[in-house]
C-alpha positions as CSV (number, residue, x, y, z in Angstrom):
1,M,78.0,114.2,118.2
2,T,81.6,113.0,118.0
3,L,84.9,114.7,117.0
4,F,87.4,112.8,114.9
5,R,90.9,113.9,113.8
6,D,92.9,112.4,111.0
7,D,95.4,113.4,108.3
8,G,94.7,113.0,104.7
9,I,95.2,114.0,101.1
10,V,92.5,116.1,99.4
11,L,91.4,114.1,96.3
12,R,88.8,116.5,94.9
13,T,86.2,119.1,95.8
14,Q,82.6,119.7,94.7
15,K,80.5,122.9,95.1
16,L,77.6,122.8,97.5
17,G,75.2,125.6,97.7
18,E,76.5,129.2,97.5
19,A,79.5,129.0,99.7
20,D,80.2,125.4,100.8
21,R,82.1,122.5,99.4
22,I,82.0,118.7,99.6
23,I,85.6,117.6,100.2
24,T,86.8,114.1,99.3
25,L,89.9,113.0,101.2
26,L,91.9,109.9,101.5
27,T,92.8,109.7,105.2
28,R,95.3,107.6,107.0
29,N,93.0,105.9,109.5
30,H,89.5,106.1,107.9
31,G,90.2,105.5,104.2
32,R,88.2,107.7,101.8
33,V,86.0,110.2,103.5
34,R,83.6,112.8,102.1
35,A,82.9,115.8,104.3
36,V,81.2,119.2,104.1
37,A,83.3,122.3,104.5
38,R,81.1,125.3,105.4
39,G,81.8,128.7,103.9
40,V,85.1,127.7,102.3
41,R,84.2,129.4,99.0
42,R,83.9,132.8,100.7
43,T,86.8,135.1,100.1
44,K,87.2,135.6,103.9
45,S,87.3,131.9,104.6
46,K,90.2,131.0,107.0
47,F,90.9,127.5,105.7
48,G,89.3,127.3,102.2
49,A,92.7,127.4,100.5
50,R,93.9,124.5,102.6
51,L,91.2,122.2,101.3
52,E,92.4,122.1,97.6
53,P,93.4,119.0,95.7
54,F,96.9,117.7,96.4
55,S,97.0,119.3,99.8
56,H,98.2,117.1,102.7
57,V,96.2,118.2,105.7
58,D,95.4,117.5,109.3
59,V,91.6,117.6,109.6
60,Q,89.1,117.7,112.4
61,F,85.7,116.2,111.6
62,F,82.4,116.6,113.5
63,A,80.1,113.6,112.9
64,R,76.8,112.3,114.2
65,G,77.0,109.1,116.2
66,G,80.1,107.1,117.0
67,E,81.3,106.6,113.4
68,L,83.0,109.1,111.1
69,V,81.2,107.6,108.0
70,G,77.6,107.1,108.7
71,R,74.2,108.2,107.4
72,G,75.1,111.8,106.8
73,L,78.3,113.6,105.8
74,P,80.5,114.8,108.6
75,M,81.7,118.4,108.9
76,C,85.2,119.7,108.5
77,T,85.6,122.0,111.5
78,Q,89.3,122.6,111.5
79,T,92.2,122.1,109.0
80,E,95.9,122.6,109.2
81,I,98.4,122.2,106.4
82,I,101.0,119.4,106.7
83,A,102.4,119.8,103.2
84,P,101.1,122.1,100.4
85,Y,102.1,119.8,97.5
86,G,99.7,121.6,95.2
87,S,101.7,124.8,95.0
88,A,104.6,123.0,93.2
89,I,102.4,120.6,91.2
90,V,99.7,122.9,89.6
91,T,102.3,125.3,88.1
92,D,103.8,122.6,85.8
93,Y,101.6,120.8,83.2
94,A,103.4,117.5,83.3
95,R,103.3,117.3,87.1
96,Y,99.7,118.5,87.2
97,T,98.3,115.9,84.8
98,A,100.3,113.1,86.4
99,G,99.1,114.3,89.9
100,T,95.5,114.4,88.7
101,A,95.8,110.8,87.5
102,I,97.3,109.8,90.9
103,L,94.4,111.3,92.7
104,E,91.8,109.7,90.4
105,T,93.5,106.3,90.8
106,A,93.5,106.6,94.6
107,E,89.8,107.4,94.6
108,R,89.0,104.5,92.3
109,F,90.9,102.0,94.5
110,T,89.1,103.2,97.7
111,D,85.5,103.0,96.6
112,H,84.2,101.9,100.0
113,E,84.1,105.0,102.3
114,G,85.3,104.6,105.8
115,E,87.5,101.5,105.1
116,P,91.1,102.0,106.1
117,A,93.6,101.9,103.2
118,V,96.9,102.8,104.8
119,Q,99.1,101.4,102.1
120,Q,97.2,103.3,99.4
121,Y,97.3,106.4,101.5
122,L,101.1,106.1,101.9
123,L,101.6,105.6,98.2
124,V,99.7,108.8,97.4
125,V,101.6,110.8,99.9
126,G,104.9,109.5,98.6
127,A,104.0,110.0,95.0
128,L,102.8,113.6,95.5
129,R,105.9,114.4,97.6
130,T,108.1,113.1,94.8
131,L,106.2,115.0,92.1
132,A,106.4,118.3,94.1
133,A,110.1,117.9,94.6
134,G,110.8,117.2,90.9
135,E,113.1,114.3,91.7
136,H,112.0,112.2,88.8
137,A,110.1,112.6,85.5
138,P,106.4,113.0,86.2
139,N,105.3,110.1,83.9
140,L,107.8,107.8,85.7
141,V,106.4,108.8,89.1
142,L,102.9,108.1,87.8
143,D,103.7,104.7,86.3
144,A,105.5,103.7,89.5
145,F,102.5,104.8,91.5
146,L,100.0,102.9,89.3
147,L,102.1,99.7,89.4
148,R,102.4,99.8,93.2
149,S,98.7,100.7,93.7
150,L,97.8,97.7,91.6
151,A,100.1,95.6,93.7
152,V,98.7,96.6,97.1
153,N,95.2,96.0,95.9
154,G,96.0,92.4,94.8
155,Y,96.9,92.9,91.2
156,A,100.7,92.8,91.3
157,A,102.2,92.3,87.8
158,S,105.2,90.0,87.1
159,F,108.0,91.4,85.0
160,A,110.5,88.5,85.3
161,D,109.1,85.1,86.1
162,C,106.1,83.7,84.2
163,A,102.9,84.9,85.8
164,K,101.1,81.6,85.1
165,C,103.7,78.8,85.7
166,G,106.4,80.7,87.5
167,I,109.2,79.6,85.2
168,T,112.3,81.8,85.8
169,G,112.6,84.8,83.5
170,P,113.2,86.8,81.5
171,N,110.1,85.9,79.4
172,R,109.2,87.4,76.1
173,F,105.5,87.8,76.1
174,F,103.2,90.1,78.1
175,S,99.5,89.5,78.8
176,V,97.4,91.9,80.9
177,A,94.9,89.1,81.5
178,A,97.5,86.6,82.7
179,G,99.1,89.1,85.1
180,G,102.3,90.2,83.4
181,V,105.0,88.4,81.4
182,V,104.4,84.8,80.4
183,C,106.6,82.1,78.8
184,G,106.1,80.6,75.4
185,D,104.1,77.6,76.8
186,C,101.7,79.8,78.8
187,R,101.2,82.4,76.0
188,V,97.6,83.3,75.6
189,P,95.7,85.1,72.8
190,G,96.2,88.8,72.9
191,S,99.8,88.6,74.3
192,V,102.2,91.2,73.0
193,V,106.0,91.1,72.7
194,P,107.4,94.3,74.4
195,S,111.0,95.2,74.2
196,P,113.2,93.8,77.0
197,E,114.1,97.3,78.0
198,A,110.5,98.4,78.6
199,V,109.8,95.3,80.7
200,A,113.0,95.9,82.7
201,L,111.9,99.5,83.2
202,L,108.5,98.5,84.6
203,G,110.2,96.0,87.0
204,A,112.5,98.8,88.2
205,L,109.5,101.2,88.8
206,L,107.7,98.5,90.8
207,T,110.7,97.8,93.0
208,G,111.9,101.4,93.3
209,D,115.1,101.1,91.3
210,W,115.1,104.7,90.3
211,Q,118.7,104.7,89.0
212,R,117.7,102.3,86.3
213,A,114.3,103.9,85.7
214,D,115.8,107.4,85.3
215,A,118.3,106.1,82.7
216,A,115.6,104.6,80.5
217,E,115.3,105.9,76.9
218,P,112.1,107.9,76.1
219,R,110.9,105.3,73.6
220,H,111.0,102.6,76.3
221,V,109.3,104.9,78.8
222,R,106.4,105.4,76.3
223,E,106.2,101.7,75.6
224,G,106.1,100.9,79.3
225,S,103.5,103.6,80.0
226,G,101.3,101.9,77.3
227,L,101.6,98.5,79.1
228,V,100.8,100.1,82.5
229,A,97.7,101.9,81.1
230,A,96.4,98.6,79.5
231,Y,97.0,96.7,82.7
232,L,95.3,99.3,84.8
233,H,92.3,99.5,82.4
234,W,91.9,95.7,82.6
235,H,91.7,95.5,86.4
236,L,89.7,98.7,86.9
237,E,87.4,97.6,84.0
238,R,87.4,101.2,82.7
239,G,90.2,103.6,82.1
240,L,91.1,106.8,83.9
241,R,89.8,109.9,82.3
242,S,92.8,111.9,83.4
243,L,95.3,109.5,81.7
244,R,94.5,110.9,78.3
245,Y,96.0,114.3,79.3
246,V,99.3,112.9,80.7
247,E,102.3,113.9,78.7
248,K,104.2,110.9,77.3
């Protein structure tokens, strides 16, 4: 038996038996981990409320053998709250739906348990912190997170130079299959012609230019969100269930 300690974000929970739960976390050092939390559904549980989605926690695991992720699920034996982001997120519908999509995306991009995904972990922490603080519109925070998650997983979109030949932008056409904006010579079937403002907004979200992103008009925000959703769907090969509930 081996003890492991790590900090992570609770992605989701599942009921197990009469009083237990299976907790799915995205951890800093071990990637996605599923663990059993005994007795957390009892009213007298000391740390049940700490293991709820959106919580940033410091967790101690008890596992068989020398690896945290092995043949059986490890046990959560101790939990301390680092930041209770859920308390500020679940009370607002726009924040909650955006946050749910963030957690689902993080789980989809970390499908191999036990593999470190530090960049993805840091993106989730930053997105939930921003959502909880209400610094920017929730749909903008979500789109920024989705674009950056795609980028750190090898699917960075281009919003200036042509994604195929590299010719200097701006370029008119956008193709999810090609990897972003493309020039007239590289245009492929299925390309669309988004507004320059929507493309500039997505570029700002990807690079963290929040001054420009916050000033975007609602119609351009909606257009940009549609492009992000299509791009994400293409690379994940199926859409996110939670995206349909996000306020546009």
